[in-house]
C-alpha positions as CSV (number, residue, x, y, z in Angstrom):
1,M,-74.8,17.1,29.5
2,S,-76.2,13.7,29.4
3,D,-74.4,10.8,31.4
4,K,-75.1,8.6,28.2
5,H,-71.9,8.7,25.9
6,I,-72.8,7.5,22.4
7,S,-70.1,6.6,20.2
8,T,-69.5,4.8,16.8
9,P,-66.5,2.4,16.5
10,I,-64.9,3.4,13.6
11,G,-64.8,0.1,11.9
12,Q,-68.7,0.3,11.9
13,V,-68.3,3.2,9.4
14,F,-65.2,3.0,7.9
15,G,-63.6,-0.6,7.6
16,P,-60.7,-1.8,6.3
17,N,-61.8,-2.2,2.7
18,S,-63.9,0.8,2.8
19,R,-61.2,2.9,1.3
20,L,-60.0,3.2,-2.3
21,Q,-57.7,0.3,-3.5
22,E,-54.3,1.9,-3.9
23,D,-53.6,-0.4,-6.6
24,F,-56.5,1.1,-8.8
25,V,-55.9,4.8,-7.9
26,E,-54.4,6.4,-10.9
27,T,-51.6,8.9,-10.9
28,D,-51.1,12.4,-13.0
29,Q,-50.5,10.1,-16.3
30,G,-53.4,7.7,-15.7
31,Q,-51.5,4.6,-14.6
32,T,-52.5,2.6,-12.2
33,K,-50.0,1.1,-9.0
34,E,-49.7,-2.1,-10.5
35,I,-48.2,-0.3,-13.6
36,Q,-46.3,1.6,-11.8
37,D,-44.7,-1.1,-9.9
38,I,-44.1,-3.1,-13.3
39,I,-42.2,-0.1,-14.7
40,R,-40.0,0.5,-11.9
41,G,-39.5,-3.3,-11.4
42,L,-38.1,-3.3,-15.2
43,N,-36.1,-0.2,-14.7
44,L,-38.2,1.5,-17.2
45,R,-39.0,5.2,-18.4
46,I,-42.2,5.5,-20.4
47,D,-44.1,8.4,-21.1
48,F,-47.7,7.8,-21.1
49,S,-48.7,11.4,-21.6
50,V,-48.5,10.2,-25.4
51,I,-51.8,8.4,-24.7
52,P,-55.0,10.6,-25.5
53,D,-57.1,11.2,-22.6
54,K,-60.2,8.6,-23.3
55,M,-61.2,5.2,-21.8
56,A,-61.3,3.1,-25.3
57,F,-59.4,3.2,-28.3
58,K,-59.4,0.7,-31.8
59,I,-56.4,-1.2,-32.6
60,G,-55.5,1.4,-35.3
61,E,-55.5,4.0,-33.1
62,V,-53.2,2.1,-30.6
63,A,-51.0,1.4,-33.4
64,E,-50.8,5.2,-34.3
65,I,-50.0,6.0,-30.8
66,L,-47.0,3.2,-30.5
67,G,-45.8,4.1,-34.1
68,L,-46.3,0.4,-34.9
69,K,-48.5,-1.6,-37.5
70,S,-51.7,-3.2,-36.4
71,Y,-50.4,-6.7,-37.2
72,V,-47.5,-6.1,-34.5
73,L,-50.2,-5.5,-31.8
74,R,-52.3,-8.9,-32.9
75,F,-49.1,-10.6,-32.6
76,W,-48.1,-9.5,-29.1
77,E,-51.5,-10.3,-28.2
78,T,-51.0,-14.0,-29.0
79,E,-47.6,-14.1,-27.2
80,F,-48.3,-11.7,-24.2
81,E,-51.3,-12.5,-21.9
82,V,-51.1,-9.2,-20.2
83,L,-52.3,-8.0,-23.9
84,R,-55.9,-9.0,-24.1
85,P,-58.1,-6.0,-25.5
86,K,-61.9,-6.9,-25.3
87,K,-64.0,-7.3,-28.4
88,S,-66.6,-5.3,-29.2
89,K,-70.4,-6.7,-30.5
90,S,-69.0,-6.1,-34.0
91,N,-66.0,-8.3,-33.0
92,Q,-63.4,-5.2,-33.0
93,R,-60.8,-4.9,-30.7
94,V,-61.4,-2.4,-27.9
95,Y,-58.4,-1.3,-26.1
96,E,-58.6,0.0,-22.8
97,R,-56.3,2.5,-21.2
98,R,-54.2,-0.1,-19.4
99,D,-53.9,-2.3,-22.7
100,V,-52.2,0.6,-24.3
101,Q,-50.0,1.4,-21.3
102,M,-49.3,-2.5,-21.4
103,A,-48.4,-2.2,-25.2
104,L,-46.2,0.7,-24.5
105,I,-44.0,-1.2,-21.9
106,I,-43.9,-4.2,-24.2
107,K,-42.7,-1.9,-27.0
108,A,-39.9,-0.6,-24.4
109,L,-38.7,-3.9,-23.5
110,V,-39.0,-5.5,-27.2
111,H,-37.7,-2.2,-29.3
112,E,-35.8,0.0,-26.8
113,E,-34.3,-2.6,-24.3
114,R,-33.8,-5.3,-27.3
115,Y,-35.4,-8.0,-25.7
116,S,-36.6,-11.1,-27.3
117,I,-40.3,-11.7,-27.3
118,D,-39.6,-14.8,-24.7
119,G,-37.2,-12.5,-23.0
120,A,-39.8,-9.6,-22.8
121,R,-42.6,-12.0,-21.8
122,S,-40.8,-13.6,-19.0
123,A,-39.5,-10.2,-17.4
124,L,-43.0,-8.9,-17.8
125,K,-44.1,-12.0,-16.1
126,K,-41.8,-11.5,-13.1
127,A,-42.3,-7.8,-12.9
128,K,-45.9,-8.2,-12.7
129,S,-45.6,-10.8,-10.0
130,E,-43.4,-8.7,-8.0
131,A,-45.7,-6.1,-8.6
132,K,-48.6,-8.2,-7.3
133,K,-46.7,-9.1,-4.1
134,M,-46.0,-5.1,-3.5
135,I,-49.6,-4.3,-3.6
136,E,-50.8,-7.2,-1.4
137,L,-48.0,-6.5,1.0
138,Q,-49.1,-2.5,1.0
139,K,-52.8,-3.8,1.4
140,A,-52.0,-5.6,4.6
141,D,-49.8,-3.0,6.1
142,N,-53.1,-0.3,5.6
143,E,-55.3,-2.9,6.9
144,N,-52.7,-3.2,9.9
145,R,-52.7,0.3,10.2
146,F,-56.7,0.6,10.3
147,Y,-56.9,-2.0,12.9
148,E,-54.3,-0.2,15.0
149,R,-56.4,2.7,14.9
150,E,-59.3,1.1,15.3
151,L,-57.9,-0.4,18.6
152,S,-56.4,2.7,20.0
153,Y,-59.8,4.5,19.7
154,L,-61.6,1.3,21.2
155,L,-58.9,1.7,24.3
156,K,-59.6,5.2,24.7
157,E,-63.3,4.6,24.9
158,I,-63.0,1.5,27.4
159,R,-60.8,4.1,29.4
160,S,-63.5,7.1,29.3
161,A,-66.1,4.6,30.2
162,R,-64.1,3.4,33.3
163,G,-63.6,6.9,34.0
164,R,-67.0,7.7,34.0
165,L,-67.8,4.6,36.1
166,V,-65.3,5.1,38.5
167,G,-66.6,8.7,39.0
168,K,-70.1,7.5,39.9
């Protein structure tokens, strides 16, 4: 074995942002970390398994999933900033999975928990803000753990190099 010791610090291969971002990792029912934290913050139980396994939905499909009329969804779009489906080239609403999940949350607040529109908007805004804070704290914690491992690795490398130098 040669005296030269070749090593690459972990940070050069796997930086703190090279991992999948936890807030975008989907769970078994397809909701993101943010959606999970919002639901937890609002203390709701929502069955997302009613959402078909596809990426985009027309307004009629979403209305059917929720058991509502399309005009209710159009109204909610004007009242809740978290519900903003994209528009297709033909100017039709295209709801993504996240939009359908948010519509289910809004429905739970308004129809099941009996919130007013203003109350649901406020509760959702507060829960979203708290969820964002939790995600930021978790990211910071993950980054701190990464740097702890990186420093530990570098300390071992320094000790190893010092041992090789002392042994000469």
